[in-house]
N, C-alpha and C positions, 0 to 999 in steps of 0.2 A: 705335897701329898705323900703319905707313907703307906706302902703296900706290903702285905705279907704274901710272899709267893710260896705256894705249897703244891707238891706233886706226889703222885704215886702213893696214895694212902692205902690202897689195897685192903680195905675192910678193917683197918686197925683204928677203931673208934677211940680207945684210950690215948693213943699217940696223937690223933687229931685234936682231941680235947686239950691235951697238954700243950700242943703248939698254939692253939687258939688262946689259951690262958696266957701264955707267954707273950703272944702278939698283942693282946689287949693291954698288958702291963707296959708294953713298949709303944703305946699310943698309935696303934695302927688305924688308918682311916678306911682301908679297903683291902679285900683279899683277891688274890689271883690264883685260881686253881687250874692246873694244866694237865689233868687227865689221870686215868687209872685209879678209880675210886673203889673197885671191888676186886674179887678173885685173889684170895690168899689167906687173909685173916677173917675171923668169924662174925664180923658185924657189917655186912655190905649194906643192908637197908638202913641201919642206924647212921652210917656215915653219910649217906645221901640226905637223910632227914636233917642231920646236923648242918650240913652245908646249905640246904634250902632255907633254914631258919636264920641264917646270917643276913644282916641287913644290907651290907654293901659288899658285892663280890662280882667278879667276872670269871666265867667258867668255860672251859673247852673240854672236848672229849679226848680220851686216849685210845690206845689200841685195844685194851681189855674190854672197853665198851662194845667193840665190834663183836666179840664172842657172845655177848648177851643179845645183841640185835639179831644175830644169825639164828638164835633159837626161837624167835617169835613165830608162832603158828606151826611149829614142828610137833610131830607126834611124840609125846613124852614116853610112850610105851617102848620106844626104841632106844631110850637113854639107858642102856645097860652096860656100856663099856666102863673101864676103869679110868682111862686117861682124862676124860672130860667131866668127871664127877664134880669137880669144883665149879665148873661153869653151870652145870645143871642145878647144883645146890644153890648157888647165888641167884640164878634166875627164879627159882621157886621161892626163895626167901624174900626177894625184893618186891615190895608192894607195886601194883600196876602204876599208880600215879608217880611214884618215885622213879620207876624205870622210864616212863614216858618223859618225865622231866629231864632225866639224864641224857636220854637219846635225842632230845630236842636241842641239845647244846651243839654249837658249831665245832668243827675240827680246828679252825683257826680264828683268831680275832686280831683286830688292830684297834688301838686306843691312843688318842692324842692327849697328853697332859703337859701343860706349860710349854707348848711347842715341841715337845718330845714325843716321838711315835714309839709306842710299845707294840711289838710284834709277838704274838703268842701262838705256839704250836706244841704238840706233845713231844715231838722228836726234833733234835737239832739237824737231822737230815734235810728238813725243809729249808734250812738256811746255809749250812756248811757241808752238805753232802755227807759222806761217811767219815769225815775227819775225826769226829769223836768216837763213833761206834767201832771203827776199824781197830783201834788200839786200846780203847777205854770202855769196852763193853764190860758187863759184870763178870763174864767168864774170863776175859783177859786180865781184869783187875785182880781176880782171885789167883790167877797164875803169877802175876807180877809180884804180889806181896806174899804169896804162899801162906804160911801160918803166922805171919807177922801182923800185929796190930800197929797202926801208925796214927800220927796226929793229923788233924785237919790241915795244919800249916805245912807238914811234910807232903801230904797229898797234893795240896795246892801248888807247891813248888814243883813237884814232879810233872803235873799236867801242864803247867805254864812253860816249863822247859820244852816239853813235847810240842806244844802249839807254837811257840816262838820259832822252833826249828823246822816246822812243817811247811813246806813250800805251797802245797795245795791249799792248806788252811789260810795262809796269808794272801794267796790270790783271791780266794773266795771272800775273805774278810774285806778286801779292798773293793770288791764289787757290791757289797751290801750298802744300802742307804744308811745314812746316819740314823741312830735310834737305839732302842733297847730290844734285845731278842731273848725271849723267855721260853724255856722248854724243860722237859724232864726226861722220862723214859729209862735212862741208864742207871738210875738209883745211885748216882754219885753227885756230890755237891761241889760245884766250882763256879767261878765267874772269870771273865776275861775282858779287859778294856783295851781298845786299840790305842796305838801310840799317841794319836791326836786327841784321844779321850771322847770321840764323837760316836763310837760304836761300842756297845756293851752287851756281852753275852752272859746269860744267867741260867744255870741249872741248880735248882734248890735242893737236889737230892730227893730221896724218898722219905717222906714223913712216916710211913707205916712199915717200910721194909728196907732200910738202908743196907747197901751191899758194897760199900767202898772200903771195907776193912778198917775204917776209922774207929778208934776206941773211944766213943763218946755217945751222946744221946741221939734223939730224933731230930733230923735237920729240917730247916726251912730258911728262907732268905728274906731279909727286909730290904726293900728298895725305897729310898727316900729321894723324891724328885723335888728339889727346891726351885730350880730353874734349869734351863737347857744346859748351862755351863756348870751346874752344881748338882751332881747326882751321886748319892752315897749308897754303897752296898754293904750290908752287914750279914755275914753268914752266921747263923745261930744253930746250936745243938741243945735241945731241951732235955733235961734229965728225965729218965723214964724207969719205973720200977719193973725191970725186965723179968726177974724171977717170979714176982707176984703175977705178972701178966701171963707168963708161960703156964703157971699153975691153973689159972682161970681158963686159958686156951684149952688145956688138956681135958677140962670138964665140959667143954662146949659140945653142942650137937654136931658142929662141923667136924671136930676131931673124931667123933664116933662114926659119922657117915662118910667122911672123905679123909680116911686115915692116912694113906700114903702121902698124899699132897700135904696134909697138915703137918706130918712129921718132918717133911723136908723144909717147910716154911719155918718150923721151930728151930731147925738146925741153922737156917739162914739168919734168923733173929738173934740167936745166941752168938754166932761168929761174925755177923755182918759181912758175909761173903756168899757168893753164888754156889748153889748145889744143884738146883733144878736142871740147869742146862746139862750138867754132867750125868745126872741120873737119866735124863731122856736119851742121851747117847748110849748109855749102858743098856737101857730097856730096848732100844732099837737093835743093838748087837745081840742081845739075848733072844729077842723074837726071831731074828734071822737064823740063829743057831738051832732053834727048835722048829723052824719052818712055819712060823705063825705069820701070815701075811695080813691079818686083820689090823686095820687102822681106822679109828683110834684103837689103842691096845685094849684087849679084853680085860676083864677084872682079874682073871686067873694069871694072865701074862704080866699084867701091871703089878700085882701083889707079889708074885714069885720073883720078878726082876728086882723089886725093892728088897726083898729078903736076901737075895744073893748079893746085891750091891752093898748092903750093910755089912755082910761078911767080908767082902773085898776091902771095904774101908777100914774095918777093924784090923785087917792084915797089912794095912798100909799100901794096898794095891790100887785103890780107887780114889 
């Protein structure tokens, strides 16, 4: 059984289409989607429809789906802040049947294939606590590699060294049942096999918004289960016409209506590194300086913070 494992599409329909096309060429039998289908790129509804139309797939929810669920039944006349504009925009753009479909998905799944159990969750915290997130969050990865672009092989070597030497990780790995553990969330692509080969951890990276500083295309992972003792993992990076996509993105309704968020996402797409986390920190500091206690941030505070943040970045201070 050959699976294509895909995560963190974040509304990037062209990237999803490129990954599906590559997966079909590689004789995939089934897809596994592990969350975060919307909020960032301008095609949230189209992404859900594309996934729904696939014949064979297993789907779970991610953390971004909770933002949409929390808006159900709320008074839209109060949606006037700047910070949550992307959530409001996605909620209004996604068709009701697509939203209901997405929110009907479970947060975790188990699947048995050829006596091998596949465990699916959006975050590795469900399996190995904070071992990944503590040092390999996108913010930490951006600091680790600074302005460097690296290869997937170099990234894999670095994270394997960290995990091999991490006592907490090895204790938790020992406690896991034999099987395959599949998750996403951190937007970094890696996999790890226990010494006895009976436990396998897979993060396919972010199909729509990779943030691992790797100078390559859009990631997903192929999992080929031949039998319990013969499981093959292939990490793939699909070529993607980034400049063409950025041009289209800039002409989208989302770019016009959710401008600050969209501009930050474009920076992340170009550089494959985290910016949003650091902008949110800057916005909080700015709001405190001007005595603005409104949260989520008002439109004026949100937009002025971005304007100032851009200036500090140009000066090399941010």
